[in-house]
N, CA, C and O atoms as a Tinker XYZ file with bonds, in Angstrom:
   216  protein
     1  N     71.859000   91.661000 -128.011000    73     2
     2  CA    71.935000   92.344000 -126.756000    64     1     3
     3  C     71.793000   93.848000 -127.069000    63     2     4     5
     4  O     72.696000   94.470000 -127.629000    81     3
     5  N     70.632000   94.406000 -126.691000    73     3     6
     6  CA    70.426000   95.790000 -126.878000    64     5     7
     7  C     70.176000   96.230000 -128.201000    63     6     8     9
     8  O     70.045000   97.431000 -128.438000    81     7
     9  N     70.089000   95.278000 -129.173000    73     7    10
    10  CA    69.858000   95.709000 -130.621000    64     9    11
    11  C     68.389000   95.887000 -130.956000    63    10    12    13
    12  O     68.056000   96.311000 -132.063000    81    11
    13  N     67.484000   95.564000 -130.001000    73    11    14
    14  CA    66.082000   95.725000 -130.275000    64    13    15
    15  C     65.552000   94.424000 -130.978000    63    14    16    17
    16  O     66.116000   93.354000 -130.750000    81    15
    17  N     64.579000   94.489000 -131.750000    73    15    18
    18  CA    63.970000   93.369000 -132.417000    64    17    19
    19  C     62.935000   93.880000 -133.381000    63    18    20    21
    20  O     62.793000   95.070000 -133.662000    81    19
    21  N     62.210000   92.867000 -133.876000    73    19    22
    22  CA    61.205000   93.209000 -134.883000    64    21    23
    23  C     59.962000   93.821000 -134.251000    63    22    24    25
    24  O     59.166000   94.458000 -134.942000    81    23
    25  N     59.782000   93.631000 -132.917000    73    23    26
    26  CA    58.663000   94.176000 -132.208000    64    25    27
    27  C     58.890000   95.651000 -131.854000    63    26    28    29
    28  O     57.919000   96.356000 -131.577000    81    27
    29  N     60.081000   96.121000 -131.852000    73    27    30
    30  CA    60.332000   97.453000 -131.436000    64    29    31
    31  C     59.643000   98.539000 -132.239000    63    30    32    33
    32  O     59.098000   99.459000 -131.630000    81    31
    33  N     59.628000   98.495000 -133.628000    73    31    34
    34  CA    58.916000   99.475000 -134.336000    64    33    35
    35  C     57.370000   99.362000 -134.117000    63    34    36    37
    36  O     56.668000  100.369000 -134.208000    81    35
    37  N     56.859000   98.171000 -133.838000    73    35    38
    38  CA    55.420000   98.032000 -133.634000    64    37    39
    39  C     55.029000   98.667000 -132.343000    63    38    40    41
    40  O     54.051000   99.409000 -132.260000    81    39
    41  N     55.841000   98.353000 -131.286000    73    39    42
    42  CA    55.529000   99.007000 -130.011000    64    41    43
    43  C     55.655000  100.502000 -130.073000    63    42    44    45
    44  O     54.833000  101.228000 -129.514000    81    43
    45  N     56.698000  100.973000 -130.763000    73    43    46
    46  CA    56.898000  102.457000 -130.858000    64    45    47
    47  C     55.689000  103.075000 -131.656000    63    46    48    49
    48  O     55.226000  104.164000 -131.315000    81    47
    49  N     55.213000  102.408000 -132.663000    73    47    50
    50  CA    54.155000  102.894000 -133.406000    64    49    51
    51  C     52.845000  102.917000 -132.624000    63    50    52    53
    52  O     52.013000  103.807000 -132.801000    81    51
    53  N     52.687000  101.951000 -131.782000    73    51    54
    54  CA    51.446000  101.864000 -130.941000    64    53    55
    55  C     51.545000  102.921000 -129.839000    63    54    56    57
    56  O     50.523000  103.513000 -129.492000    81    55
    57  N     52.681000  103.176000 -129.294000    73    55    58
    58  CA    52.858000  104.222000 -128.262000    64    57    59
    59  C     52.700000  105.617000 -128.846000    63    58    60    61
    60  O     52.081000  106.496000 -128.246000    81    59
    61  N     53.269000  105.799000 -130.020000    73    59    62
    62  CA    53.227000  107.200000 -130.577000    64    61    63
    63  C     51.955000  107.372000 -131.588000    63    62    64    65
    64  O     51.736000  108.406000 -132.218000    81    63
    65  N     51.207000  106.274000 -131.637000    73    63    66
    66  CA    50.005000  106.354000 -132.536000    64    65    67
    67  C     50.458000  106.699000 -133.999000    63    66    68    69
    68  O     49.943000  107.606000 -134.654000    81    67
    69  N     51.435000  105.918000 -134.435000    73    67    70
    70  CA    52.066000  106.155000 -135.753000    64    69    71
    71  C     51.925000  104.895000 -136.578000    63    70    72    73
    72  O     52.729000  103.971000 -136.457000    81    71
    73  N     50.866000  104.857000 -137.449000    73    71    74
    74  CA    50.696000  103.603000 -138.259000    64    73    75
    75  C     51.813000  103.200000 -139.243000    63    74    76    77
    76  O     51.846000  102.046000 -139.670000    81    75
    77  N     52.678000  104.066000 -139.595000    73    75    78
    78  CA    53.789000  103.784000 -140.531000    64    77    79
    79  C     54.802000  102.885000 -139.698000    63    78    80    81
    80  O     55.310000  101.885000 -140.205000    81    79
    81  N     55.049000  103.251000 -138.510000    73    79    82
    82  CA    55.904000  102.445000 -137.661000    64    81    83
    83  C     55.363000  100.984000 -137.425000    63    82    84    85
    84  O     56.118000  100.013000 -137.464000    81    83
    85  N     54.120000  100.889000 -137.197000    73    83    86
    86  CA    53.468000   99.666000 -136.950000    64    85    87
    87  C     53.576000   98.781000 -138.254000    63    86    88    89
    88  O     53.903000   97.596000 -138.178000    81    87
    89  N     53.302000   99.376000 -139.401000    73    87    90
    90  CA    53.376000   98.744000 -140.700000    64    89    91
    91  C     54.786000   98.232000 -141.005000    63    90    92    93
    92  O     54.999000   97.139000 -141.528000    81    91
    93  N     55.722000   99.096000 -140.643000    73    91    94
    94  CA    57.152000   98.773000 -140.903000    64    93    95
    95  C     57.541000   97.493000 -140.163000    63    94    96    97
    96  O     58.147000   96.574000 -140.713000    81    95
    97  N     57.158000   97.487000 -138.886000    73    95    98
    98  CA    57.528000   96.291000 -138.022000    64    97    99
    99  C     56.694000   95.015000 -138.420000    63    98   100   101
   100  O     57.181000   93.885000 -138.421000    81    99
   101  N     55.427000   95.294000 -138.748000    73    99   102
   102  CA    54.594000   94.146000 -139.077000    64   101   103
   103  C     55.041000   93.465000 -140.461000    63   102   104   105
   104  O     55.045000   92.244000 -140.620000    81   103
   105  N     55.396000   94.339000 -141.386000    73   103   106
   106  CA    55.901000   93.872000 -142.668000    64   105   107
   107  C     57.171000   93.003000 -142.495000    63   106   108   109
   108  O     57.291000   91.919000 -143.066000    81   107
   109  N     58.076000   93.510000 -141.713000    73   107   110
   110  CA    59.371000   92.747000 -141.532000    64   109   111
   111  C     59.080000   91.401000 -140.858000    63   110   112   113
   112  O     59.643000   90.375000 -141.237000    81   111
   113  N     58.188000   91.420000 -139.848000    73   111   114
   114  CA    57.832000   90.197000 -139.111000    64   113   115
   115  C     57.144000   89.178000 -140.012000    63   114   116   117
   116  O     57.408000   87.978000 -139.945000    81   115
   117  N     56.247000   89.699000 -140.861000    73   115   118
   118  CA    55.465000   88.807000 -141.773000    64   117   119
   119  C     56.368000   88.243000 -142.800000    63   118   120   121
   120  O     56.212000   87.068000 -143.133000    81   119
   121  N     57.343000   89.003000 -143.359000    73   119   122
   122  CA    58.220000   88.462000 -144.434000    64   121   123
   123  C     59.155000   87.452000 -143.774000    63   122   124   125
   124  O     59.488000   86.440000 -144.391000    81   123
   125  N     59.578000   87.693000 -142.564000    73   123   126
   126  CA    60.411000   86.702000 -141.911000    64   125   127
   127  C     59.619000   85.369000 -141.647000    63   126   128   129
   128  O     60.157000   84.268000 -141.762000    81   127
   129  N     58.408000   85.527000 -141.313000    73   127   130
   130  CA    57.576000   84.374000 -141.066000    64   129   131
   131  C     57.291000   83.528000 -142.289000    63   130   132   133
   132  O     57.300000   82.299000 -142.234000    81   131
   133  N     57.028000   84.235000 -143.436000    73   131   134
   134  CA    56.792000   83.593000 -144.666000    64   133   135
   135  C     57.990000   82.926000 -145.239000    63   134   136   137
   136  O     57.894000   81.850000 -145.828000    81   135
   137  N     59.162000   83.576000 -145.068000    73   135   138
   138  CA    60.420000   82.984000 -145.613000    64   137   139
   139  C     60.760000   81.717000 -144.735000    63   138   140   141
   140  O     61.208000   80.703000 -145.270000    81   139
   141  N     60.552000   81.790000 -143.464000    73   139   142
   142  CA    60.942000   80.662000 -142.549000    64   141   143
   143  C     59.977000   79.532000 -142.852000    63   142   144   145
   144  O     60.402000   78.376000 -142.869000    81   143
   145  N     58.704000   79.800000 -143.092000    73   143   146
   146  CA    57.762000   78.773000 -143.444000    64   145   147
   147  C     58.109000   78.057000 -144.672000    63   146   148   149
   148  O     58.021000   76.831000 -144.735000    81   147
   149  N     58.534000   78.844000 -145.735000    73   147   150
   150  CA    58.861000   78.237000 -146.983000    64   149   151
   151  C     60.134000   77.346000 -146.860000    63   150   152   153
   152  O     60.208000   76.269000 -147.451000    81   151
   153  N     61.099000   77.816000 -146.099000    73   151   154
   154  CA    62.318000   77.021000 -145.918000    64   153   155
   155  C     62.014000   75.752000 -145.181000    63   154   156   157
   156  O     62.524000   74.696000 -145.554000    81   155
   157  N     61.183000   75.811000 -144.122000    73   155   158
   158  CA    60.760000   74.588000 -143.358000    64   157   159
   159  C     60.062000   73.723000 -144.286000    63   158   160   161
   160  O     60.359000   72.528000 -144.262000    81   159
   161  N     59.196000   74.126000 -145.087000    73   159   162
   162  CA    58.423000   73.354000 -146.062000    64   161   163
   163  C     59.297000   72.557000 -146.991000    63   162   164   165
   164  O     59.141000   71.350000 -147.180000    81   163
   165  N     60.215000   73.285000 -147.555000    73   163   166
   166  CA    61.205000   72.658000 -148.417000    64   165   167
   167  C     62.051000   71.615000 -147.715000    63   166   168   169
   168  O     62.356000   70.586000 -148.318000    81   167
   169  N     62.429000   71.823000 -146.517000    73   167   170
   170  CA    63.226000   70.908000 -145.749000    64   169   171
   171  C     62.289000   69.631000 -145.469000    63   170   172   173
   172  O     62.755000   68.493000 -145.517000    81   171
   173  N     61.062000   69.867000 -145.202000    73   171   174
   174  CA    60.224000   68.779000 -144.818000    64   173   175
   175  C     60.013000   67.900000 -146.105000    63   174   176   177
   176  O     60.070000   66.673000 -146.011000    81   175
   177  N     59.787000   68.474000 -147.217000    73   175   178
   178  CA    59.608000   67.740000 -148.479000    64   177   179
   179  C     60.841000   66.977000 -148.783000    63   178   180   181
   180  O     60.713000   65.801000 -149.127000    81   179
   181  N     62.083000   67.535000 -148.693000    73   179   182
   182  CA    63.247000   66.877000 -148.999000    64   181   183
   183  C     63.493000   65.706000 -148.055000    63   182   184   185
   184  O     63.930000   64.640000 -148.488000    81   183
   185  N     63.216000   65.896000 -146.775000    73   183   186
   186  CA    63.372000   64.834000 -145.720000    64   185   187
   187  C     62.387000   63.660000 -145.968000    63   186   188   189
   188  O     62.702000   62.482000 -145.798000    81   187
   189  N     61.229000   64.060000 -146.363000    73   187   190
   190  CA    60.195000   62.968000 -146.562000    64   189   191
   191  C     60.563000   62.170000 -147.761000    63   190   192   193
   192  O     60.257000   60.978000 -147.790000    81   191
   193  N     61.194000   62.726000 -148.754000    73   191   194
   194  CA    61.605000   61.934000 -149.941000    64   193   195
   195  C     62.716000   60.967000 -149.493000    63   194   196   197
   196  O     62.713000   59.809000 -149.909000    81   195
   197  N     63.615000   61.393000 -148.698000    73   195   198
   198  CA    64.745000   60.583000 -148.211000    64   197   199
   199  C     64.256000   59.391000 -147.364000    63   198   200   201
   200  O     64.752000   58.275000 -147.515000    81   199
   201  N     63.251000   59.645000 -146.448000    73   199   202
   202  CA    62.890000   58.612000 -145.565000    64   201   203
   203  C     61.752000   57.728000 -146.150000    63   202   204   205
   204  O     61.448000   56.706000 -145.533000    81   203
   205  N     61.130000   58.040000 -147.252000    73   203   206
   206  CA    60.145000   57.260000 -147.823000    64   205   207
   207  C     60.649000   56.260000 -148.835000    63   206   208   209
   208  O     59.946000   55.318000 -149.202000    81   207
   209  N     61.912000   56.478000 -149.299000    73   207   210
   210  CA    62.584000   55.497000 -150.150000    64   209   211
   211  C     63.052000   54.330000 -149.339000    63   210   212   213
   212  O     63.915000   54.462000 -148.471000    81   211
   213  N     62.492000   53.208000 -149.617000    73   211   214
   214  CA    62.886000   51.995000 -148.926000    64   213   215
   215  C     63.283000   50.890000 -149.899000    63   214   216
   216  O     63.645000   49.793000 -149.473000    81   215
């Protein structure tokens, strides 16, 4: 609530024409996406091992 988000530096950089703000926000969003993808991949692999054992 009112804390902003990952898009705030990107929008600020676009408005102010500041590439470093854009890069800051994009890097944080990309890292979060990669970490989330890896965690979901590991979860999927562990669940597929559990449900394929019959």
